[in-house]
C-alpha positions in Angstrom: 12.4 26.7 44.6 14.8 26.2 41.7 13.7 22.6 41.4 10.0 23.6 41.3 10.7 26.3 38.7 12.6 23.8 36.5 9.9 21.2 36.9 7.1 23.6 36.0 9.1 24.9 33.1 9.5 21.4 31.7 5.7 21.0 31.7 5.6 23.5 28.9 5.8 21.0 26.0 2.9 19.2 27.6 0.7 22.2 28.5 1.2 23.9 25.1 -1.1 21.3 23.4 -4.1 22.2 25.5 -4.6 25.8 24.2 -3.8 24.6 20.7 -6.5 22.0 20.9 -9.1 24.5 22.2 -8.2 27.0 19.5 -8.5 24.5 16.7 -11.8 23.2 18.2 -13.2 26.7 18.4 -12.2 27.6 14.9 -13.7 24.3 13.5 -17.0 25.0 15.5 -17.1 28.5 14.0 -16.8 27.2 10.5 -19.4 24.5 11.2 -21.8 27.1 12.8 -21.1 29.9 10.3 -24.7 30.1 9.0 -26.9 29.2 11.9 -24.9 30.7 14.8 -26.6 28.3 17.2 -23.4 27.4 19.2 -22.1 30.9 20.0 -22.2 30.2 23.8 -20.3 27.0 23.5 -17.7 28.5 21.1 -17.1 31.5 23.3 -16.5 29.1 26.3 -14.0 27.1 24.2 -12.0 30.3 23.5 -12.3 31.3 27.1 -10.7 28.0 28.2 -8.1 28.4 25.4 -7.2 31.8 26.9 -6.9 30.4 30.4 -4.8 27.5 29.3 -2.6 29.8 27.3 -1.9 31.9 30.4 -0.5 28.9 32.2 1.3 27.8 29.1 3.0 31.2 28.8 4.1 31.1 32.4 5.5 27.6 32.1 7.3 28.6 28.9 8.9 31.6 30.6 10.0 29.3 33.5 11.5 26.9 31.0 13.4 29.8 29.4 14.8 30.8 32.8 15.6 27.3 34.0 17.0 25.7 30.8 19.4 28.5 29.9 18.0 29.5 26.5 19.3 32.7 25.0 16.6 35.4 24.9 17.1 36.0 21.2 16.3 32.4 20.4 12.9 32.5 22.3 11.7 36.1 22.2 9.5 35.9 19.1 8.0 32.6 20.3 7.4 34.2 23.7 5.8 37.4 22.5 3.6 35.7 19.9 2.5 33.3 22.6 1.3 36.2 24.7 -0.4 37.9 21.7 -2.1 34.5 21.0 -3.4 34.4 24.6 -4.8 37.9 24.3 -6.5 37.0 21.1 -8.2 34.0 22.7 -9.8 36.3 25.3 -10.6 38.8 22.5 -12.4 36.0 20.6 -14.3 35.1 23.8 -15.5 38.7 24.4 -16.4 39.1 20.7 -18.5 36.0 20.4 -20.0 36.3 23.9 -20.9 40.0 23.1 -19.9 41.4 26.4 -21.4 44.8 26.9 -18.2 46.6 28.0 -16.6 45.7 24.6 -19.4 46.8 22.3 -16.9 48.4 19.9 -16.0 44.8 18.8 -19.4 44.4 17.3 -18.4 46.7 14.4 -15.9 44.1 13.1 -16.6 40.9 11.4 -15.5 37.7 13.2 -13.8 36.3 10.1 -10.6 38.5 10.2 -10.2 37.7 13.9 -10.5 33.9 13.2 -8.0 34.1 10.3 -5.5 36.2 12.4 -5.8 33.8 15.3 -5.1 30.8 13.0 -2.0 32.6 11.6 -0.8 33.5 15.2 -1.0 29.9 16.4 0.7 28.6 13.3 3.7 30.9 13.6 3.9 30.5 17.3 3.8 26.8 17.0 6.4 26.8 14.2 8.8 28.9 16.3 8.3 26.6 19.2 9.1 23.6 17.0 12.3 25.3 15.8 13.4 25.8 19.4 12.6 22.2 20.4 13.8 20.4 17.3 16.1 22.9 15.6 15.5 25.4 12.9 14.1 23.9 9.7 12.8 20.8 11.4 9.7 20.5 9.2 11.7 21.0 6.0 14.4 18.5 7.0 13.1 15.6 4.9 12.7 17.7 1.7 15.4 18.0 -1.0 17.8 21.0 -0.9 15.9 22.8 -3.7 12.8 23.0 -1.5 14.8 24.1 1.6 16.5 26.8 -0.4 13.1 28.0 -1.7 12.0 28.6 1.9 15.2 30.4 2.7 16.8 27.7 4.8 20.5 27.5 4.8 21.8 24.4 3.0 24.7 22.3 3.9 25.7 20.2 0.9 26.8 16.7 1.6 30.5 16.1 0.8 31.1 12.7 -0.8 33.9 10.5 0.4 35.7 9.4 -2.7 38.2 6.6 -2.1 39.2 3.8 -4.5 41.8 1.1 -4.9 44.2 3.4 -6.8 44.6 6.4 -4.5 43.2 5.6 -1.1 46.6 5.7 0.5 47.4 9.2 -0.9 44.1 10.7 0.3 44.3 13.2 3.2 42.8 11.5 6.2 41.0 14.6 7.7 40.1 16.5 4.5 38.9 13.5 2.5 37.4 11.3 5.1 36.9 12.7 8.6 35.7 16.2 7.6 33.0 14.9 5.1 31.7 12.5 7.8 31.3 15.4 10.3 29.9 17.7 7.7 27.3 15.2 6.5 26.1 14.0 9.9 26.8 16.8 12.4 27.0 20.2 10.8 23.2 20.6 10.2 22.9 21.1 14.0 26.3 22.6 14.8 26.9 25.6 12.5 27.2 29.4 12.7 23.4 29.8 12.5 22.4 26.9 14.7 25.0 25.9 17.2 23.4 23.5 19.7 25.3 23.7 23.0 27.2 26.6 21.5 29.2 24.0 19.5 30.1 24.6 15.9 31.6 21.8 13.8 31.7 23.3 10.3 35.5 24.1 10.5 38.5 22.5 12.2 39.0 25.5 14.3 35.5 25.3 15.7 35.8 21.6 16.3 39.0 22.1 18.4 37.4 25.1 20.2 34.5 23.0 21.6 31.2 24.3 23.0 29.6 25.4 26.2 30.8 22.3 28.0 34.4 22.7 26.9 36.5 20.9 24.4 35.0 17.9 22.5 38.4 16.4 21.7 41.0 15.2 24.1 44.0 14.6 21.9 45.0 10.9 21.6 42.1 9.9 24.0 38.8 9.1 22.2 37.3 7.6 25.4 37.5 11.1 27.1 36.4 13.0 23.9 32.7 13.8 23.8 32.9 14.0 20.0 33.4 10.2 20.1 31.7 9.1 23.3 28.4 10.7 22.4 28.3 8.7 19.2 28.5 5.3 21.0 25.9 6.0 23.7 22.6 4.1 23.3 20.4 5.9 20.8 17.7 6.4 23.5 20.2 8.2 25.8 19.5 11.9 26.1 23.2 12.7 25.4 23.4 10.5 22.3 24.5 12.3 19.1 23.2 12.7 16.5 19.6 12.8 17.9 17.8 9.6 17.2 15.5 11.2 14.6 18.5 12.3 12.6 20.6 10.2 10.2 23.0 8.2 12.3 26.7 7.5 11.7 27.6 4.1 10.5 29.9 1.9 12.6 32.6 2.4 10.0 32.3 6.2 10.3 32.4 6.1 14.1 35.6 3.9 13.8 37.2 6.6 11.6 36.4 9.3 14.2 38.0 7.2 16.9 41.1 6.5 14.9 41.4 10.2 14.0 41.3 11.2 17.7 43.6 8.3 18.7 46.3 9.5 16.3 46.2 13.1 17.6 43.6 14.4 15.2 46.1 15.2 12.4 45.0 17.5 9.6 47.7 17.3 6.9 48.7 13.6 6.9 47.6 11.1 4.2 46.2 7.7 5.1 49.4 6.1 3.9 51.6 8.3 6.1 49.5 7.3 9.1 50.0 3.6 8.3 46.2 2.9 8.6 44.7 -0.4 7.5 42.8 -0.6 4.2 40.0 -2.5 6.0 39.1 0.7 7.8 38.1 2.3 4.5 36.6 -0.5 2.5 33.0 0.7 3.1 33.9 4.0 1.5 35.1 2.4 -1.7 32.6 2.4 -4.7 30.3 -0.5 -4.3 30.2 -3.0 -7.2 26.8 -3.3 -8.8 25.0 -6.6 -8.4 24.1 -7.5 -11.9 22.8 -10.9 -11.1 19.2 -9.9 -10.9 17.3 -8.2 -13.7 18.3 -4.6 -14.4 14.8 -3.2 -14.2 12.4 -1.7 -11.8 9.1 -3.2 -10.6 6.4 -1.7 -8.4 6.3 -3.0 -4.8 4.0 -6.0 -4.2 0.9 -5.1 -2.1 1.4 -5.7 1.6 -2.0 -7.4 1.8 -1.1 -9.9 -0.9 2.2 -10.8 0.8 0.4 -11.2 4.1 -2.0 -13.7 2.5 0.8 -15.7 1.0 2.7 -15.8 4.3 -0.5 -16.9 6.1 -0.6 -19.8 3.6 2.8 -20.9 5.0 5.2 -19.5 2.4 8.1 -17.3 3.3 8.4 -14.0 1.4 11.1 -11.3 1.8 12.7 -8.5 -0.2 16.1 -9.3 -1.7 17.3 -5.9 -0.5 16.0 -2.7 1.0 16.7 -0.9 -2.3 14.7 -3.4 -4.5 11.1 -4.5 -4.8 12.2 -7.9 -6.0 11.2 -10.8 -3.8 12.6 -14.1 -2.6 10.0 -16.8 -2.0 10.5 -20.1 -0.2 8.3 -23.1 0.6 10.8 -24.5 3.1 8.0 -24.5 5.7 5.3 -25.7 3.3 6.3 -29.2 2.2 2.7 -29.9 1.1 2.9 -27.3 -1.6 1.8 -28.8 -4.9 1.2 -27.7 -8.5 -2.3 -26.5 -7.8 -1.1 -24.2 -5.0 1.0 -22.2 -7.4 -2.0 -19.8 -8.0 -1.5 -18.3 -4.5 1.7 -16.7 -5.9 0.0 -14.9 -8.8 -0.4 -11.5 -7.0 3.4 -11.2 -6.7 4.5 -13.0 -9.9 6.1 -9.8 -11.3 8.3 -9.4 -8.2 9.6 -13.0 -7.8 13.3 -13.4 -8.7 14.1 -16.3 -6.3 11.8 -19.2 -5.9 12.6 -22.2 -3.7 10.2 -25.1 -4.2 12.7 -27.7 -2.8 11.2 -30.5 -0.8 7.6 -29.9 -2.0 5.0 -32.1 -3.8 5.4 -30.4 -7.2 5.6 -32.4 -10.5 6.7 -31.6 -14.0 3.3 -29.8 -14.4 4.9 -26.9 -12.6 7.0 -25.9 -15.6 4.1 -24.3 -17.5 3.1 -22.3 -14.4 6.7 -21.1 -13.9 6.7 -19.4 -17.3 4.4 -16.7 -15.8 7.2 -15.4 -13.6 8.9 -12.9 -16.0 11.8 -12.0 -13.7 12.6 -15.4 -12.2 16.4 -15.7 -11.8 17.0 -18.5 -9.4 14.9 -21.6 -9.3 15.3 -24.4 -6.7 13.5 -27.7 -7.4 15.7 -30.0 -5.4 14.3 -33.0 -3.4 11.2 -33.3 -5.6 9.8 -35.8 -8.1 10.8 -33.6 -11.1 11.9 -35.7 -14.1 12.5 -32.9 -16.6 9.4 -33.5 -18.9 8.5 -30.0 -20.1 11.5 -28.2 -18.7 12.2 -26.8 -22.2 9.3 -24.4 -21.5 11.5 -22.4 -19.1 13.6 -21.1 -22.0 11.0 -18.4 -22.2 12.4 -16.9 -18.9 14.9 -14.5 -20.2 16.5 -13.8 -16.7 16.8 -17.4 -15.5 20.4 -18.1 -14.4 20.4 -20.9 -11.9 18.4 -24.2 -11.5 18.8 -26.6 -8.7 17.8 -30.2 -9.6 19.7 -32.1 -6.9 18.1 -35.2 -5.5 15.5 -35.4 -8.2 14.5 -37.9 -10.9 15.8 -35.5 -13.6 16.8 -37.5 -16.7 19.9 -36.9 -18.9 17.7 -36.9 -22.0 16.4 -33.4 -21.1 19.9 -31.8 -20.7 20.1 -30.6 -24.3 17.2 -28.3 -23.6 19.5 -26.1 -21.5 21.4 -25.0 -24.6 18.3 -23.0 -25.7 18.1 -21.1 -22.4 19.1 -17.4 -22.8 21.1 -16.6 -19.7 21.3 -19.9 -17.9 24.7 -20.1 -16.0 24.5 -23.2 -13.8 22.4 -26.3 -13.4 23.0 -28.4 -10.2 22.4 -32.1 -10.8 24.1 -33.8 -7.8 22.3 -37.1 -6.9 19.9 -36.8 -9.8 19.3 -39.4 -12.5 21.3 -37.4 -15.0 24.4 -39.1 -16.1 27.8 -37.5 -15.4 28.9 -38.8 -18.8 27.1 -35.8 -20.3 29.6 -33.1 -21.2 29.8 -30.4 -18.4 29.8 -27.6 -21.0 27.4 -28.0 -23.9 28.9 -26.8 -27.2 28.9 -23.0 -27.4 26.5 -22.7 -24.4 27.9 -21.2 -21.2 25.7 -23.3 -19.0 27.7 -25.4 -16.6 26.3 -28.8 -15.3 27.4 -29.2 -11.7 27.2 -32.8 -10.5 28.8 -32.1 -7.2 30.5 -34.9 -5.3 33.6 -32.8 -4.9 36.9 -34.2 -3.5 39.3 -31.9 -1.6 42.9 -32.4 -2.6 45.1 -33.9 0.1 47.5 -31.4 1.7 50.6 -32.0 3.9 48.8 -30.9 7.0 46.4 -33.8 6.7 49.2 -36.3 7.6 50.2 -34.5 10.8 49.7 -36.7 13.9 48.8 -34.8 17.1 
């Protein structure tokens, strides 16, 4: 019997969508038929079925409450509003069907009933969502200012501030472990919403554990659910945080493991614990990548990128945080000057362009001047001679040009001194003479002819 009760209870999330669908359909039909009133019989039947389905939904919800161990205070308003919504469905049926034994309903307009039913289903559904996904689930993606406006309690993220100078003197728990738990776990485990009766907002609560007991077994992370739940597959029902929430990084999980392995200390510094610097490198301020233009561009249209990819050209973002693109013709060796037009829809976003091994000629230089953010240009293994390369001095962000295995001639090397930000030109196996100075006057451009030789070291003479 207990198995059947639990099974029927777990049908509640499935059954609940039936009355919701009928109610929404009935309200929409009412609005559509508001002037003619030609579909009253159909609309009344819709609300009758909504009421019948709601009865079964309420029963399954009550069984779920009994079988899953919910506290009554957490479900009472959802339960009572579900019952009231069910009664209103039958009321709407009797009102629209004009049953004789409820003639008193004829005195009232149908509009207030419809509005009230819509409000009821909205609040009932909202409370059900809070029970299933946690309070404030709908507001979760919004900034704290919006959450605060709607009265939701806010848990501010605590930054982890470590750097080269003071990382060893930082308190391991207070400055690293606690911010990780606060930022990734406390939204579901706090005084107002403690899933599994587990609160993680203070050290005392962490050590106390939840309804399943302690979550930390000192010096034993493999037996500590605070750690073991983090490393379960994301699809596992016991994985924490839930897969729809922001997950801990592998570095953050490693910190939790080390903390438990060392007896979960609270007052010791990182240096006192003798921990490796490598464990904390991901928490150090990240150096900015200033190689690409310090500007923002709109994202290229997905349809345009799809067309270019279909043409045989590889296109990808340089990073998840940038709309700049890297474009390569590595799989399109037939690419020629005339094919350049296919790149026009994304010319604002291209910062890396690889035309190596293609059929391009010196005529490509004029076309390349239309790429305002081009930073890295690869022309290796082509028939480029350098005629017209001076046009590229218009590209204010161009820093690197690869001309290896080309017919590039030394006579065009002086042109590079006019380039604004050019840092390196690769000329290995080109027709350019190595007699040309590798650094041209006051220019910072370096001509790299390759053909490096590694110095001989003592180990090279060891005979095995």
